[in-house]
SETOR-653094 format. One line per 5 residues: number of its first residue (from 1); for each residue x, y, z of N, C-alpha, C. Coordinates in Angstrom, 2 decimals, m for minus. Layout:
NUM> X Y Z X Y Z X Y Z | ...
END
This chain:
1> 2.48 10.65 42.66 2.37 11.63 42.51 0.69 11.07 41.97 | m0.49 12.05 41.76 m1.59 11.64 41.55 m2.09 11.82 39.62 | m2.73 12.14 39.74 m2.85 11.77 38.55 m4.25 12.82 37.90 | m4.36 13.61 36.32 m5.22 14.62 36.60 m5.87 13.58 35.39 | m7.82 13.94 35.12 m8.03 13.46 34.18 m7.46 13.74 32.50
6> m6.87 14.74 32.34 m5.84 14.75 31.67 m4.79 14.23 31.39 | m4.40 12.94 32.66 m3.75 11.74 32.23 m2.58 12.78 32.47 | m2.37 14.07 32.77 m0.80 15.11 33.11 m0.74 14.48 34.99 | 0.11 14.02 35.22 0.69 14.39 36.96 0.46 15.27 37.51 | 0.37 15.41 38.91 0.12 16.74 40.00 0.61 16.11 40.86
11> 1.58 16.64 41.60 2.28 16.40 42.62 2.07 16.87 43.51 | 1.89 16.28 44.97 1.82 16.10 46.54 1.58 17.21 46.85 | 2.20 18.34 45.86 2.02 20.42 46.63 1.26 20.74 46.32 | 1.06 20.17 44.15 m0.03 20.78 43.81 m1.34 20.58 44.34 | m1.82 19.01 44.54 m2.58 18.54 45.62 m3.36 19.07 46.34
16> m2.30 19.42 47.37 m1.83 19.53 48.75 m3.25 21.51 48.37 | m2.03 22.06 47.54 m2.54 23.26 46.96 m4.21 23.40 46.88 | m4.68 23.04 45.46 m5.59 22.51 45.12 m6.51 22.31 47.02 | m6.76 21.36 47.78 m7.17 20.96 48.25 m8.02 22.41 48.97 | m5.95 23.14 49.52 m6.46 23.94 50.58 m7.84 25.42 49.64
21> m7.58 25.26 48.25 m8.60 26.39 47.82 m9.85 26.32 48.09 | m9.70 24.57 47.56 m12.03 24.29 48.39 m11.88 24.09 49.63 | m11.59 24.00 50.28 m11.87 23.87 51.36 m12.14 25.22 51.75 | m11.42 26.57 51.38 m11.97 28.00 51.39 m13.16 28.65 50.98 | m13.66 27.39 49.98 m14.54 28.55 49.28 m15.40 28.31 50.26
26> m16.62 29.85 49.68 m18.09 30.29 50.48 m18.97 29.40 49.38 | m20.06 29.71 49.93 m21.64 28.39 49.10 m21.68 29.70 48.40 | m21.35 30.67 48.19 m21.55 32.07 47.60 m21.01 31.07 46.58 | m20.23 31.46 46.40 m18.17 30.61 45.25 m18.83 29.41 44.53 | m20.12 28.84 45.03 m20.75 27.65 44.29 m22.26 28.06 43.27
31> m22.19 29.99 43.33 m23.66 29.77 42.71 m23.24 29.84 40.93 | m23.99 28.88 40.48 m23.66 28.86 38.94 m23.61 29.89 37.64 | m23.66 30.97 38.36 m23.28 32.24 37.39 m22.18 32.54 37.73 | m21.60 32.54 38.60 m19.97 32.70 39.06 m18.76 31.65 38.36 | m18.15 32.00 38.07 m16.43 31.38 37.05 m16.09 30.78 38.45
36> m14.98 29.51 38.00 m14.43 28.62 38.20 m15.32 27.17 39.42 | m14.94 26.82 40.49 m15.42 25.77 41.20 m16.60 26.47 41.41 | m17.40 25.16 41.33 m19.47 25.31 41.52 m19.94 24.87 40.49 | m21.25 24.64 41.00 m21.90 24.05 39.61 m22.12 25.06 38.28 | m21.69 23.63 37.30 m21.28 23.71 35.67 m22.91 23.93 35.08
41> m22.85 24.48 33.97 m23.89 24.64 33.13 m23.69 25.50 32.48 | m24.93 25.15 31.92 m25.74 26.60 30.68 m26.38 27.42 31.50 | m26.29 28.08 30.44 m27.28 29.38 31.88 m28.36 29.11 31.27 | m29.15 29.51 33.23 m30.50 29.80 31.69 m31.19 29.95 31.07 | m32.18 29.72 30.40 m32.75 30.22 29.67 m33.51 32.23 30.32
46> m34.08 31.60 31.67 m35.53 33.17 31.94 m34.49 34.05 32.96 | m33.60 33.47 33.03 m32.41 34.31 33.55 m32.28 33.99 34.67 | m33.38 33.84 35.74 m33.96 33.29 36.89 m32.91 32.33 37.75 | m31.65 32.20 36.94 m30.79 30.95 37.52 m32.09 30.14 37.76 | m32.93 29.23 37.65 m33.38 27.99 37.18 m33.19 27.27 36.32
51> m33.13 25.74 36.22 m33.14 24.69 35.74 m33.51 25.25 34.49 | m33.67 25.60 32.96 m33.72 25.55 31.84 m33.50 23.89 31.48 | m35.07 23.28 31.07 m35.36 21.86 31.09 m35.12 21.44 29.23 | m34.17 20.47 28.81 m33.32 19.84 28.11 m33.73 19.50 27.09 | m34.33 19.88 26.00 m34.92 18.96 24.78 m34.00 18.53 23.91
56> m34.47 17.13 23.08 m33.42 16.38 21.75 m34.28 15.73 21.26 | m34.18 16.04 19.31 m35.12 15.11 19.05 m34.33 14.50 18.19 | m34.03 13.61 17.47 m33.14 12.92 16.52 m34.33 13.15 14.52 | m33.27 13.54 14.36 m33.21 14.80 12.45 m32.97 13.90 11.64 | m33.58 13.33 10.11 m32.62 13.65 9.39 m32.10 14.47 8.54
61> m30.94 13.71 8.52 m29.76 14.85 7.81 m30.13 15.73 6.85 | m30.96 15.37 6.19 m31.32 17.15 5.16 m32.02 18.31 6.01 | m32.49 17.78 6.99 m33.09 18.59 7.66 m32.18 19.08 9.22 | m30.70 17.77 9.01 m30.08 19.42 10.23 m29.14 20.17 9.40 | m29.15 19.20 7.88 m28.26 20.54 7.14 m29.39 21.82 6.46
66> m30.57 21.75 6.53 m31.23 23.34 6.35 m31.49 23.11 7.48 | m31.15 23.43 9.00 m31.34 23.41 10.06 m29.91 24.38 10.67 | m28.94 23.68 10.16 m27.74 24.14 10.11 m27.07 25.80 9.31 | m28.18 25.52 7.56 m28.18 25.93 7.00 m28.42 27.94 7.57 | m29.74 27.33 7.95 m30.55 28.68 8.66 m30.03 29.41 9.67
71> m29.91 28.45 10.28 m28.61 29.31 12.00 m27.23 30.21 10.90 | m26.60 29.17 10.36 m26.12 30.22 10.07 m25.80 31.32 9.32 | m26.98 31.42 8.35 m27.22 32.79 7.25 m28.04 33.59 8.98 | m28.66 33.49 9.68 m28.87 34.13 10.60 m27.68 34.52 12.00 | m25.96 33.86 11.48 m25.32 34.01 12.22 m25.87 33.91 14.03
76> m26.41 32.62 14.40 m26.74 31.91 15.37 m26.76 30.68 15.43 | m27.31 30.05 16.43 m26.74 28.67 16.70 m28.28 27.70 15.15 | m28.58 26.62 16.08 m29.63 25.53 15.56 m30.13 25.41 16.47 | m29.72 25.81 17.77 m30.25 25.88 18.84 m31.41 26.99 19.24 | m30.66 28.23 18.97 m31.89 29.58 19.22 m32.89 29.10 17.98
81> m32.89 28.56 16.55 m33.71 28.27 15.50 m34.37 27.65 15.86 | m34.49 26.46 16.14 m35.03 25.52 17.54 m36.06 25.64 18.28 | m35.44 27.34 18.40 m36.38 27.34 20.34 m37.72 28.43 19.33 | m36.63 29.18 18.80 m37.31 30.13 17.18 m39.03 29.31 17.48 | m38.61 28.30 16.52 m39.33 27.97 15.69 m40.32 26.75 17.30
86> m40.45 26.74 17.95 m41.74 25.99 18.58 m41.65 26.84 19.27 | m41.40 28.11 19.77 m42.04 29.08 20.22 m43.62 29.75 18.99 | m43.49 29.16 17.89 m44.51 29.91 16.99 m45.16 28.41 17.05 | m44.95 27.00 17.40 m45.83 26.66 17.28 m47.17 26.98 18.22
END
């Protein structure tokens, strides 16, 4: 019996069923916009199915708290608040 990453066991029959499923996949099944197996990740921000670069920065806790409060008040995410601020540069 094999082990899944979750630590749960997988029978030989289950492993064979998974292998059969993946062998039947077509190229279009691997497109990022499709659910299920294939390319994973966040959707493109430009809507053209191209990679959106990721930018990271460390900030002091008070600034992070301010960003979090602003995002919560706007009903959005910290990332969206940061994107909007950067666009104003």
